[in-house]
N, C-alpha and C positions, 0 to 999 in steps of 0.2 A: 504495500499499500504505499501512496505516495503522499509525503506530510505537507500540510497544507493547503490538499485539495490540488498541489500543482498540475500533474497531468490531466489527474482524474475533471477538474475543471476544463482543463482545452477541450479534453473529449465530452463534454456537455453540450460546446459551443460550436461542433462540428455539423455541420449539416449529415445528411446521408451521402448524398454526392462526395463531399471531403471524405466521409469515412470510405466508402465504395475506391476513390482513387485512392488513400493511400492504402487499401488494402490490395489494389491492382499493382502496385508500386510495388509492393514487398515483396508479390508473390517470385519474382525474377530473382533477385535475392537469395530467398530461401531455396529456389530449386540448385542453384549454383552452388551454395554451401552444402546441401544433402547429396547431389552428385558427387562432392570431393569427399565425404566422407569415407574412412577406410573400414573401420570396425562394423560387425555385422552386416556383411554387403546383402543379403537377402533382405533384410530390416529396412536398408536405406531404398532399395529399389521399389518396394512398395509405398514407403514416403513420397519418394520420384514420383509414382505414378498417380498417387493421390495428390500431390502439388500441382502435376502438369494439369489435373480435370477443373483446378478453384477458377482460372481463367472463364471458362464457358459459363462456368454455373454462376459466377459474380454478374455474366453479361447475362443470362438468364435472370437473374434477381432484379437487376438494375431496368430490365425491357417488362416488368411485373407492373400491373395498372396500378399497385397498391403500396410500388417502391417509395414513392414519393408522401404517402399520408403515412408511414410506420416509420418511428423512428428505429435503428439498428440498432 
């Protein structure tokens, strides 16, 4: 937990579009790090596979008619 509500307060002020954009920007970095992981190769292949699905799922989320009406 962040003291003084620093990061928590920032998240409360972000719009749904900003949160979605942030998530979309984090996926490539997570994929890169997951692909470089050395230990437990089978587990990391599964994680990479799941991470590769995230962009299309985020796209589906953003195109849902109720996306802008509900907070993430």
